[in-house]
Biopython code that builds the backbone (N, CA, C, O; Angstrom):
import numpy as np
from Bio.PDB.StructureBuilder import StructureBuilder

atoms = [
    (1, "MET", "N", (0.980, -0.798, -0.355)),
    (1, "MET", "CA", (-0.054, 0.373, -0.369)),
    (1, "MET", "C", (0.759, 0.814, 0.052)),
    (1, "MET", "O", (1.476, 0.543, 1.015)),
    (2, "TYR", "N", (0.709, 1.939, -1.005)),
    (2, "TYR", "CA", (1.805, 2.640, -1.026)),
    (2, "TYR", "C", (1.412, 3.869, -1.046)),
    (2, "TYR", "O", (0.355, 3.918, -1.675)),
    (3, "GLY", "N", (1.799, 5.111, -0.593)),
    (3, "GLY", "CA", (0.894, 6.872, -0.866)),
    (3, "GLY", "C", (-0.144, 6.498, 0.467)),
    (3, "GLY", "O", (-1.193, 7.126, 0.607)),
    (4, "CYS", "N", (0.315, 5.271, 1.552)),
    (4, "CYS", "CA", (-0.992, 5.866, 2.975)),
    (4, "CYS", "C", (0.721, 6.292, 3.842)),
    (4, "CYS", "O", (1.934, 6.255, 3.636)),
    (5, "ASN", "N", (-0.121, 6.614, 4.699)),
    (5, "ASN", "CA", (0.713, 7.181, 5.795)),
    (5, "ASN", "C", (-0.588, 6.633, 6.943)),
    (5, "ASN", "O", (-1.712, 7.010, 7.274)),
    (6, "HIS", "N", (0.397, 5.481, 7.289)),
    (6, "HIS", "CA", (0.018, 4.523, 8.631)),
    (6, "HIS", "C", (0.416, 5.385, 9.589)),
    (6, "HIS", "O", (1.573, 5.804, 9.568)),
    (7, "ILE", "N", (-0.480, 5.784, 10.578)),
    (7, "ILE", "CA", (-0.494, 6.573, 11.900)),
    (7, "ILE", "C", (-0.663, 4.988, 12.891)),
    (7, "ILE", "O", (-1.629, 4.225, 12.874)),
    (8, "SER", "N", (0.888, 4.825, 13.868)),
    (8, "SER", "CA", (0.794, 4.016, 15.186)),
    (8, "SER", "C", (-0.128, 4.038, 15.760)),
    (8, "SER", "O", (-0.596, 5.173, 15.668)),
    (9, "GLU", "N", (-0.996, 3.145, 16.612)),
    (9, "GLU", "CA", (-2.131, 3.513, 17.622)),
    (9, "GLU", "C", (-1.115, 4.061, 18.542)),
    (9, "GLU", "O", (-1.725, 4.826, 19.289)),
    (10, "ARG", "N", (0.041, 4.046, 18.828)),
    (10, "ARG", "CA", (0.602, 5.116, 20.538)),
    (10, "ARG", "C", (0.499, 6.568, 19.608)),
    (10, "ARG", "O", (0.515, 7.637, 20.216)),
    (11, "GLU", "N", (0.390, 6.550, 18.051)),
    (11, "GLU", "CA", (0.571, 8.000, 17.616)),
    (11, "GLU", "C", (-0.751, 9.029, 18.222)),
    (11, "GLU", "O", (-0.972, 10.125, 18.738)),
    (12, "MET", "N", (-1.562, 7.494, 17.622)),
    (12, "MET", "CA", (-3.442, 8.145, 17.380)),
    (12, "MET", "C", (-3.715, 8.482, 18.643)),
    (12, "MET", "O", (-4.641, 9.292, 18.682)),
    (13, "ALA", "N", (-3.074, 8.046, 20.231)),
    (13, "ALA", "CA", (-3.181, 8.294, 21.355)),
    (13, "ALA", "C", (-2.812, 10.018, 22.002)),
    (13, "ALA", "O", (-3.305, 10.684, 22.912)),
    (14, "ILE", "N", (-1.862, 10.232, 21.142)),
    (14, "ILE", "CA", (-1.254, 11.415, 21.435)),
    (14, "ILE", "C", (-2.390, 12.672, 21.249)),
    (14, "ILE", "O", (-3.014, 13.023, 20.247)),
    (15, "GLY", "N", (-2.391, 13.154, 22.518)),
    (15, "GLY", "CA", (-2.987, 14.852, 22.073)),
    (15, "GLY", "C", (-3.890, 14.717, 23.702)),
    (15, "GLY", "O", (-3.583, 14.188, 24.771)),
    (16, "LYS", "N", (-4.956, 15.385, 23.289)),
    (16, "LYS", "CA", (-5.868, 16.284, 24.657)),
    (16, "LYS", "C", (-6.947, 15.724, 24.381)),
    (16, "LYS", "O", (-7.437, 15.642, 23.254)),
    (17, "TRP", "N", (-7.648, 15.055, 25.956)),
    (17, "TRP", "CA", (-8.366, 14.502, 26.078)),
    (17, "TRP", "C", (-9.667, 14.908, 26.468)),
    (17, "TRP", "O", (-9.353, 16.094, 26.571)),
    (18, "GLN", "N", (-10.436, 14.904, 26.660)),
    (18, "GLN", "CA", (-11.508, 15.979, 27.281)),
    (18, "GLN", "C", (-12.521, 14.260, 27.400)),
    (18, "GLN", "O", (-13.079, 13.599, 26.525)),
    (19, "PHE", "N", (-12.325, 13.979, 29.390)),
    (19, "PHE", "CA", (-13.299, 12.922, 29.523)),
    (19, "PHE", "C", (-14.934, 13.375, 30.002)),
    (19, "PHE", "O", (-15.341, 14.136, 30.879)),
    (20, "SER", "N", (-15.635, 12.524, 28.987)),
    (20, "SER", "CA", (-17.263, 12.472, 29.064)),
    (20, "SER", "C", (-17.450, 11.314, 30.230)),
    (20, "SER", "O", (-17.881, 11.950, 31.193)),
    (21, "GLU", "N", (-17.332, 9.859, 30.633)),
    (21, "GLU", "CA", (-17.390, 9.655, 31.211)),
    (21, "GLU", "C", (-16.619, 8.739, 32.858)),
    (21, "GLU", "O", (-15.885, 7.833, 32.463)),
    (22, "ILE", "N", (-16.632, 8.763, 33.434)),
    (22, "ILE", "CA", (-16.140, 7.605, 34.855)),
    (22, "ILE", "C", (-17.441, 6.917, 35.558)),
    (22, "ILE", "O", (-18.345, 7.556, 36.096)),
    (23, "SER", "N", (-17.362, 5.351, 35.445)),
    (23, "SER", "CA", (-18.302, 4.812, 35.741)),
    (23, "SER", "C", (-18.365, 3.218, 36.011)),
    (23, "SER", "O", (-17.867, 2.450, 35.188)),
    (24, "ILE", "N", (-18.968, 2.760, 37.144)),
    (24, "ILE", "CA", (-18.321, 1.436, 37.179)),
    (24, "ILE", "C", (-20.127, 0.239, 36.574)),
    (24, "ILE", "O", (-20.756, -0.524, 37.308)),
    (25, "HIS", "N", (-20.185, 0.303, 36.273)),
    (25, "HIS", "CA", (-21.360, -0.475, 35.431)),
    (25, "HIS", "C", (-22.569, -0.218, 35.686)),
    (25, "HIS", "O", (-23.419, -0.632, 36.475)),
    (26, "ASP", "N", (-22.454, 1.066, 34.324)),
    (26, "ASP", "CA", (-23.193, 2.425, 34.145)),
    (26, "ASP", "C", (-23.778, 3.357, 35.553)),
    (26, "ASP", "O", (-24.784, 4.062, 35.633)),
    (27, "THR", "N", (-23.261, 3.206, 36.062)),
    (27, "THR", "CA", (-23.172, 4.334, 37.211)),
    (27, "THR", "C", (-22.144, 5.097, 36.990)),
    (27, "THR", "O", (-21.139, 4.399, 36.849)),
    (28, "ALA", "N", (-21.855, 6.612, 36.861)),
    (28, "ALA", "CA", (-20.668, 7.263, 37.364)),
    (28, "ALA", "C", (-20.618, 7.306, 38.699)),
    (28, "ALA", "O", (-21.296, 7.181, 39.719)),
    (29, "LEU", "N", (-19.382, 7.567, 38.227)),
    (29, "LEU", "CA", (-18.328, 7.825, 39.662)),
    (29, "LEU", "C", (-17.950, 9.414, 40.178)),
    (29, "LEU", "O", (-17.482, 9.828, 41.239)),
    (30, "TYR", "N", (-18.390, 10.124, 38.885)),
    (30, "TYR", "CA", (-18.278, 11.378, 39.088)),
    (30, "TYR", "C", (-19.043, 12.196, 38.132)),
    (30, "TYR", "O", (-19.209, 11.918, 36.944)),
    (31, "GLN", "N", (-19.542, 13.339, 38.820)),
    (31, "GLN", "CA", (-19.696, 14.186, 37.935)),
    (31, "GLN", "C", (-18.613, 14.882, 37.114)),
    (31, "GLN", "O", (-17.633, 15.056, 37.838)),
    (32, "ILE", "N", (-18.392, 15.401, 35.736)),
    (32, "ILE", "CA", (-17.543, 15.632, 34.514)),
    (32, "ILE", "C", (-17.773, 17.227, 34.338)),
    (32, "ILE", "O", (-18.815, 17.812, 34.042)),
    (33, "LEU", "N", (-17.052, 17.522, 34.490)),
    (33, "LEU", "CA", (-17.218, 18.734, 34.423)),
    (33, "LEU", "C", (-16.114, 18.905, 32.671)),
    (33, "LEU", "O", (-15.388, 18.031, 32.196)),
    (34, "GLU", "N", (-16.383, 20.311, 32.104)),
    (34, "GLU", "CA", (-15.789, 20.808, 31.096)),
    (34, "GLU", "C", (-14.086, 20.399, 31.191)),
    (34, "GLU", "O", (-13.402, 19.669, 30.474)),
    (35, "THR", "N", (-13.727, 21.269, 32.489)),
    (35, "THR", "CA", (-12.472, 21.903, 32.995)),
    (35, "THR", "C", (-11.468, 19.801, 32.969)),
    (35, "THR", "O", (-10.255, 19.609, 32.884)),
    (36, "ASP", "N", (-12.177, 19.102, 33.038)),
    (36, "ASP", "CA", (-11.802, 17.388, 33.113)),
    (36, "ASP", "C", (-11.297, 17.184, 32.016)),
    (36, "ASP", "O", (-12.004, 17.386, 31.028)),
    (37, "PHE", "N", (-9.680, 16.642, 31.809)),
    (37, "PHE", "CA", (-8.795, 15.963, 30.916)),
    (37, "PHE", "C", (-7.868, 15.277, 31.367)),
    (37, "PHE", "O", (-7.716, 14.984, 32.553)),
    (38, "MET", "N", (-7.034, 14.904, 30.277)),
    (38, "MET", "CA", (-6.009, 13.859, 30.038)),
    (38, "MET", "C", (-5.292, 14.393, 28.904)),
    (38, "MET", "O", (-5.874, 14.378, 27.819)),
    (39, "ASP", "N", (-3.842, 14.977, 28.997)),
    (39, "ASP", "CA", (-2.933, 15.254, 27.864)),
    (39, "ASP", "C", (-1.604, 13.540, 27.778)),
    (39, "ASP", "O", (-0.909, 12.780, 28.452)),
    (40, "LEU", "N", (-1.892, 13.749, 26.929)),
    (40, "LEU", "CA", (-1.217, 12.076, 26.670)),
    (40, "LEU", "C", (-0.135, 12.606, 25.475)),
    (40, "LEU", "O", (-0.371, 12.485, 24.273)),
    (41, "ASN", "N", (1.382, 13.358, 26.161)),
    (41, "ASN", "CA", (1.964, 13.971, 25.193)),
    (41, "ASN", "C", (3.150, 12.967, 24.556)),
    (41, "ASN", "O", (3.446, 11.790, 24.761)),
    (42, "ALA", "N", (3.724, 14.109, 23.606)),
    (42, "ALA", "CA", (4.742, 12.601, 22.298)),
    (42, "ALA", "C", (5.855, 12.727, 23.030)),
    (42, "ALA", "O", (6.818, 12.174, 22.498)),
    (43, "ASP", "N", (6.045, 13.163, 23.888)),
    (43, "ASP", "CA", (7.199, 12.738, 24.694)),
    (43, "ASP", "C", (7.536, 12.286, 26.196)),
    (43, "ASP", "O", (8.252, 12.793, 27.059)),
    (44, "SER", "N", (6.488, 10.765, 26.160)),
    (44, "SER", "CA", (5.356, 10.283, 26.987)),
    (44, "SER", "C", (5.543, 10.574, 28.324)),
    (44, "SER", "O", (6.115, 9.883, 29.167)),
    (45, "THR", "N", (4.746, 12.207, 28.517)),
    (45, "THR", "CA", (4.578, 12.352, 29.586)),
    (45, "THR", "C", (3.435, 13.050, 29.838)),
    (45, "THR", "O", (3.330, 14.211, 29.444)),
    (46, "PHE", "N", (2.561, 12.503, 30.442)),
    (46, "PHE", "CA", (1.193, 12.724, 30.554)),
    (46, "PHE", "C", (0.989, 13.671, 31.743)),
    (46, "PHE", "O", (1.790, 14.011, 32.613)),
    (47, "TYR", "N", (-0.723, 14.123, 31.487)),
    (47, "TYR", "CA", (-1.239, 14.943, 32.380)),
    (47, "TYR", "C", (-2.626, 15.058, 32.436)),
    (47, "TYR", "O", (-3.314, 15.420, 31.483)),
    (48, "TYR", "N", (-3.394, 14.506, 34.441)),
    (48, "TYR", "CA", (-4.613, 14.218, 33.985)),
    (48, "TYR", "C", (-5.465, 15.456, 35.280)),
    (48, "TYR", "O", (-5.138, 15.460, 36.466)),
    (49, "GLU", "N", (-6.234, 16.120, 34.862)),
    (49, "GLU", "CA", (-7.309, 16.319, 35.586)),
    (49, "GLU", "C", (-8.702, 16.029, 36.062)),
    (49, "GLU", "O", (-9.668, 16.094, 35.301)),
    (50, "ILE", "N", (-8.782, 15.756, 37.137)),
    (50, "ILE", "CA", (-10.787, 15.039, 37.598)),
    (50, "ILE", "C", (-11.216, 16.074, 38.528)),
    (50, "ILE", "O", (-10.988, 15.807, 39.708)),
    (51, "THR", "N", (-11.595, 16.822, 38.367)),
    (51, "THR", "CA", (-11.938, 18.247, 39.664)),
    (51, "THR", "C", (-13.367, 17.674, 40.367)),
    (51, "THR", "O", (-13.347, 18.098, 41.523)),
    (52, "GLN", "N", (-14.199, 17.143, 40.219)),
    (52, "GLN", "CA", (-14.704, 16.129, 41.356)),
    (52, "GLN", "C", (-14.504, 14.967, 42.532)),
    (52, "GLN", "O", (-15.166, 14.564, 43.488)),
    (53, "ALA", "N", (-12.825, 14.561, 41.740)),
    (53, "ALA", "CA", (-12.210, 13.264, 42.383)),
    (53, "ALA", "C", (-11.317, 13.941, 43.006)),
    (53, "ALA", "O", (-10.694, 13.315, 43.864)),
    (54, "ASN", "N", (-11.018, 15.165, 42.827)),
    (54, "ASN", "CA", (-9.769, 15.962, 43.345)),
    (54, "ASN", "C", (-8.989, 15.209, 43.049)),
    (54, "ASN", "O", (-8.912, 14.388, 43.963)),
    (55, "LYS", "N", (-8.059, 14.888, 41.969)),
    (55, "LYS", "CA", (-7.059, 14.689, 41.176)),
    (55, "LYS", "C", (-6.279, 14.933, 40.009)),
    (55, "LYS", "O", (-6.402, 14.472, 38.874)),
    (56, "LYS", "N", (-5.640, 15.557, 40.376)),
    (56, "LYS", "CA", (-4.028, 16.143, 39.080)),
    (56, "LYS", "C", (-3.389, 15.611, 39.421)),
    (56, "LYS", "O", (-2.807, 15.855, 40.478)),
    (57, "MET", "N", (-3.136, 14.436, 38.567)),
    (57, "MET", "CA", (-1.864, 13.436, 38.332)),
    (57, "MET", "C", (-1.187, 13.446, 37.583)),
    (57, "MET", "O", (-1.906, 13.361, 36.587)),
    (58, "GLU", "N", (0.165, 13.510, 37.131)),
    (58, "GLU", "CA", (1.520, 13.136, 35.947)),
    (58, "GLU", "C", (2.154, 11.992, 36.170)),
    (58, "GLU", "O", (1.911, 11.257, 37.127)),
    (59, "GLY", "N", (3.082, 11.759, 35.217)),
    (59, "GLY", "CA", (4.273, 10.633, 35.768)),
    (59, "GLY", "C", (4.312, 10.840, 33.925)),
    (59, "GLY", "O", (3.848, 11.703, 33.180)),
    (60, "THR", "N", (5.276, 9.317, 33.644)),
    (60, "THR", "CA", (4.995, 9.212, 32.136)),
    (60, "THR", "C", (3.953, 7.632, 32.016)),
    (60, "THR", "O", (3.573, 6.887, 32.919)),
    (61, "TRP", "N", (3.682, 7.544, 30.194)),
    (61, "TRP", "CA", (2.994, 6.988, 29.732)),
    (61, "TRP", "C", (3.212, 6.347, 28.691)),
    (61, "TRP", "O", (3.212, 7.002, 27.649)),
    (62, "LYS", "N", (3.423, 5.142, 28.625)),
    (62, "LYS", "CA", (3.442, 3.985, 27.554)),
    (62, "LYS", "C", (2.085, 3.566, 26.773)),
    (62, "LYS", "O", (1.063, 3.519, 27.458)),
    (63, "TYR", "N", (1.980, 3.205, 25.156)),
    (63, "TYR", "CA", (1.022, 2.273, 24.724)),
    (63, "TYR", "C", (1.986, 1.153, 24.330)),
    (63, "TYR", "O", (3.173, 1.270, 24.025)),
    (64, "ASN", "N", (0.996, -0.329, 24.420)),
    (64, "ASN", "CA", (1.826, -1.611, 24.314)),
    (64, "ASN", "C", (0.214, -2.020, 24.244)),
    (64, "ASN", "O", (-0.702, -1.740, 25.016)),
    (65, "ASN", "N", (0.228, -2.761, 23.065)),
    (65, "ASN", "CA", (-0.325, -4.538, 22.696)),
    (65, "ASN", "C", (-1.905, -3.909, 23.052)),
    (65, "ASN", "O", (-2.688, -4.839, 23.240)),
    (66, "HIS", "N", (-2.255, -3.170, 23.126)),
    (66, "HIS", "CA", (-4.054, -2.335, 23.246)),
    (66, "HIS", "C", (-3.953, -2.330, 24.216)),
    (66, "HIS", "O", (-4.710, -3.216, 24.615)),
    (67, "GLN", "N", (-3.121, -1.562, 25.635)),
    (67, "GLN", "CA", (-2.850, -1.376, 27.058)),
    (67, "GLN", "C", (-2.265, 0.363, 27.078)),
    (67, "GLN", "O", (-1.513, 1.017, 26.357)),
    (68, "LEU", "N", (-2.912, 0.588, 28.071)),
    (68, "LEU", "CA", (-2.263, 1.965, 27.839)),
    (68, "LEU", "C", (-1.934, 1.893, 29.357)),
    (68, "LEU", "O", (-2.803, 1.561, 30.163)),
    (69, "TYR", "N", (-0.472, 2.257, 29.795)),
    (69, "TYR", "CA", (0.668, 2.666, 31.359)),
    (69, "TYR", "C", (0.381, 3.627, 31.833)),
    (69, "TYR", "O", (0.459, 4.570, 31.045)),
    (70, "LEU", "N", (0.082, 3.862, 32.745)),
    (70, "LEU", "CA", (0.002, 5.077, 33.051)),
    (70, "LEU", "C", (1.164, 5.379, 35.013)),
    (70, "LEU", "O", (0.892, 5.098, 36.180)),
    (71, "LYS", "N", (2.182, 5.939, 34.449)),
    (71, "LYS", "CA", (3.362, 5.383, 35.639)),
    (71, "LYS", "C", (3.604, 6.275, 36.570)),
    (71, "LYS", "O", (4.711, 6.814, 36.607)),
    (72, "TYR", "N", (2.775, 6.540, 37.339)),
    (72, "TYR", "CA", (2.454, 7.844, 38.047)),
    (72, "TYR", "C", (3.647, 8.671, 38.654)),
    (72, "TYR", "O", (4.618, 7.985, 38.973)),
    (73, "SER", "N", (3.745, 10.041, 38.873)),
    (73, "SER", "CA", (5.761, 10.579, 39.432)),
    (73, "SER", "C", (5.055, 9.769, 41.237)),
    (73, "SER", "O", (5.384, 8.668, 41.678)),
    (74, "LYS", "N", (4.011, 10.836, 41.944)),
    (74, "LYS", "CA", (3.437, 10.898, 42.970)),
    (74, "LYS", "C", (2.114, 10.028, 43.325)),
    (74, "LYS", "O", (1.269, 10.451, 42.536)),
    (75, "PRO", "N", (1.724, 9.364, 43.852)),
    (75, "PRO", "CA", (2.686, 8.029, 44.388)),
    (75, "PRO", "C", (3.621, 7.012, 43.029)),
    (75, "PRO", "O", (3.089, 6.737, 41.953)),
    (76, "ASP", "N", (5.082, 6.583, 43.415)),
    (76, "ASP", "CA", (5.049, 6.189, 42.480)),
    (76, "ASP", "C", (4.056, 4.335, 41.999)),
    (76, "ASP", "O", (3.802, 3.316, 42.643)),
    (77, "THR", "N", (3.861, 4.693, 40.889)),
    (77, "THR", "CA", (3.179, 3.352, 41.408)),
    (77, "THR", "C", (2.185, 3.289, 39.101)),
    (77, "THR", "O", (1.917, 4.246, 38.375)),
    (78, "THR", "N", (2.035, 2.057, 38.885)),
    (78, "THR", "CA", (1.959, 2.208, 37.309)),
    (78, "THR", "C", (0.312, 1.318, 37.378)),
    (78, "THR", "O", (0.130, 0.219, 37.902)),
    (79, "ARG", "N", (-0.555, 2.034, 36.805)),
    (79, "ARG", "CA", (-1.697, 1.441, 36.435)),
    (79, "ARG", "C", (-1.891, 1.068, 34.855)),
    (79, "ARG", "O", (-1.438, 1.611, 33.847)),
    (80, "VAL", "N", (-2.688, -0.001, 35.017)),
    (80, "VAL", "CA", (-2.857, -1.039, 33.053)),
    (80, "VAL", "C", (-4.047, -0.481, 33.036)),
    (80, "VAL", "O", (-4.745, -0.542, 34.048)),
    (81, "PHE", "N", (-4.507, 0.183, 31.853)),
    (81, "PHE", "CA", (-5.968, 0.135, 31.576)),
    (81, "PHE", "C", (-5.471, -0.932, 30.081)),
    (81, "PHE", "O", (-4.396, -1.191, 29.540)),
    (82, "ASP", "N", (-7.138, -1.380, 29.803)),
    (82, "ASP", "CA", (-7.027, -2.068, 28.653)),
    (82, "ASP", "C", (-7.737, -1.559, 27.591)),
    (82, "ASP", "O", (-8.889, -1.990, 27.537)),
    (83, "ILE", "N", (-7.408, -0.742, 26.685)),
    (83, "ILE", "CA", (-8.466, 0.000, 25.292)),
    (83, "ILE", "C", (-9.469, -0.751, 25.308)),
    (83, "ILE", "O", (-9.272, -1.934, 25.586)),
    (84, "GLU", "N", (-10.347, -0.456, 25.121)),
    (84, "GLU", "CA", (-11.625, -0.760, 24.120)),
    (84, "GLU", "C", (-11.568, 0.121, 22.882)),
    (84, "GLU", "O", (-11.631, -0.408, 21.772)),
    (85, "ILE", "N", (-11.465, 1.278, 23.000)),
    (85, "ILE", "CA", (-11.693, 2.240, 21.436)),
    (85, "ILE", "C", (-10.495, 3.160, 21.660)),
    (85, "ILE", "O", (-10.266, 3.743, 22.720)),
    (86, "LEU", "N", (-9.641, 3.238, 20.380)),
    (86, "LEU", "CA", (-8.955, 4.146, 20.415)),
    (86, "LEU", "C", (-9.337, 4.597, 18.339)),
    (86, "LEU", "O", (-8.887, 4.000, 17.361)),
    (87, "SER", "N", (-9.867, 5.281, 18.358)),
    (87, "SER", "CA", (-10.071, 6.340, 17.078)),
    (87, "SER", "C", (-9.404, 7.958, 16.989)),
    (87, "SER", "O", (-8.808, 8.435, 17.954)),
    (88, "LYS", "N", (-9.585, 8.680, 15.758)),
    (88, "LYS", "CA", (-9.210, 10.245, 15.939)),
    (88, "LYS", "C", (-10.057, 10.088, 17.405)),
    (88, "LYS", "O", (-9.492, 9.850, 18.472)),
    (89, "SER", "N", (-11.192, 10.229, 17.284)),
    (89, "SER", "CA", (-11.735, 11.077, 18.442)),
    (89, "SER", "C", (-12.200, 10.318, 19.500)),
    (89, "SER", "O", (-12.830, 10.833, 20.423)),
    (90, "ASP", "N", (-11.930, 9.068, 19.442)),
    (90, "ASP", "CA", (-12.701, 8.321, 20.852)),
    (90, "ASP", "C", (-11.449, 8.042, 21.410)),
    (90, "ASP", "O", (-10.338, 7.834, 20.923)),
    (91, "LEU", "N", (-11.934, 8.091, 22.652)),
    (91, "LEU", "CA", (-10.321, 6.650, 23.264)),
    (91, "LEU", "C", (-11.860, 6.606, 24.863)),
    (91, "LEU", "O", (-12.648, 7.294, 25.510)),
    (92, "ILE", "N", (-11.316, 5.205, 24.640)),
    (92, "ILE", "CA", (-12.301, 4.005, 26.065)),
    (92, "ILE", "C", (-11.565, 3.373, 25.899)),
    (92, "ILE", "O", (-10.969, 2.783, 24.997)),
    (93, "PHE", "N", (-11.611, 3.544, 27.215)),
    (93, "PHE", "CA", (-10.420, 2.009, 28.381)),
    (93, "PHE", "C", (-10.562, 2.030, 29.711)),
    (93, "PHE", "O", (-10.684, 3.031, 30.417)),
    (94, "ASN", "N", (-10.533, 0.249, 30.236)),
    (94, "ASN", "CA", (-11.265, 0.006, 31.391)),
    (94, "ASN", "C", (-10.047, -0.345, 32.633)),
    (94, "ASN", "O", (-8.851, -0.521, 32.399)),
    (95, "GLU", "N", (-10.475, -0.374, 33.512)),
    (95, "GLU", "CA", (-9.230, -0.950, 34.699)),
    (95, "GLU", "C", (-10.188, -1.119, 35.387)),
    (95, "GLU", "O", (-11.073, -0.344, 35.748)),
    (96, "ASN", "N", (-9.899, -2.797, 35.688)),
    (96, "ASN", "CA", (-10.651, -3.946, 36.596)),
    (96, "ASN", "C", (-12.137, -3.155, 36.211)),
    (96, "ASN", "O", (-12.179, -2.643, 35.092)),
    (97, "GLU", "N", (-13.226, -3.047, 36.993)),
    (97, "GLU", "CA", (-14.681, -2.424, 36.930)),
    (97, "GLU", "C", (-14.341, -1.023, 36.100)),
    (97, "GLU", "O", (-14.755, -0.765, 34.970)),
    (98, "LYS", "N", (-13.742, -0.428, 36.680)),
    (98, "LYS", "CA", (-14.285, 1.265, 35.740)),
    (98, "LYS", "C", (-13.769, 1.167, 34.545)),
    (98, "LYS", "O", (-12.905, 0.377, 34.165)),
    (99, "HIS", "N", (-14.303, 1.969, 33.968)),
    (99, "HIS", "CA", (-14.863, 2.858, 32.271)),
    (99, "HIS", "C", (-14.901, 4.181, 32.632)),
    (99, "HIS", "O", (-15.453, 4.872, 33.488)),
    (100, "PHE", "N", (-13.805, 4.379, 31.305)),
    (100, "PHE", "CA", (-13.304, 5.754, 31.296)),
    (100, "PHE", "C", (-12.998, 6.358, 29.688)),
    (100, "PHE", "O", (-12.045, 6.430, 28.911)),
    (101, "ILE", "N", (-14.615, 6.779, 29.737)),
    (101, "ILE", "CA", (-15.089, 7.516, 27.926)),
    (101, "ILE", "C", (-14.006, 9.153, 27.796)),
    (101, "ILE", "O", (-13.974, 9.932, 28.749)),
    (102, "LEU", "N", (-13.356, 9.378, 26.725)),
    (102, "LEU", "CA", (-12.501, 10.316, 26.876)),
    (102, "LEU", "C", (-12.827, 10.831, 25.431)),
    (102, "LEU", "O", (-12.625, 9.909, 24.640)),
    (103, "LYS", "N", (-13.156, 11.696, 24.950)),
    (103, "LYS", "CA", (-12.995, 12.449, 23.440)),
    (103, "LYS", "C", (-12.190, 13.275, 23.110)),
    (103, "LYS", "O", (-11.985, 14.217, 23.876)),
    (104, "ARG", "N", (-11.404, 13.171, 21.730)),
    (104, "ARG", "CA", (-10.442, 14.306, 22.001)),
    (104, "ARG", "C", (-10.838, 15.827, 21.563)),
    (104, "ARG", "O", (-11.689, 16.203, 20.757)),
    (105, "SER", "N", (-9.700, 16.759, 22.572)),
    (105, "SER", "CA", (-9.948, 17.564, 22.387)),
    (105, "SER", "C", (-9.990, 18.372, 21.134)),
    (105, "SER", "O", (-9.196, 17.881, 20.332)),
    (106, "GLU", "N", (-10.601, 19.416, 20.648)),
    (106, "GLU", "CA", (-10.501, 20.559, 19.614)),
    (106, "GLU", "C", (-9.067, 21.071, 19.638)),
    (106, "GLU", "O", (-8.728, 21.992, 18.895)),
]
sb = StructureBuilder()
sb.init_structure("model")
sb.init_model(0)
sb.init_chain("A")
sb.init_seg("    ")
for serial, (resi, resn, name, xyz) in enumerate(atoms, 1):
    if name == "N":
        sb.init_residue(resn, " ", resi, " ")
    sb.init_atom(name, np.array(xyz, "f"), 0.0, 1.0, " ", f" {name:<3s}", serial, name[0])
structure = sb.get_structure()
């Protein structure tokens, strides 16, 4: 396939994402505000804010085999999320029972 520009899944994940929902079994855990977002940066750093959960977290990230790994600066821990959907406009992933739905920011 000459002439096609292939974008890797990691490259597709890079960008600013707006949280739409965080839930367990279709029950919302937090009220999501317009200011709640996640940045997955090209330099493998991440930052996110979820106002109602009082979370402002940062660290490094990697994408491997349909999983998103977030290595937090504080506390020093790594969380692994199974990617359900990754497209130009949608990012949906799970961690155990938690379901995270994000939309790409403009």
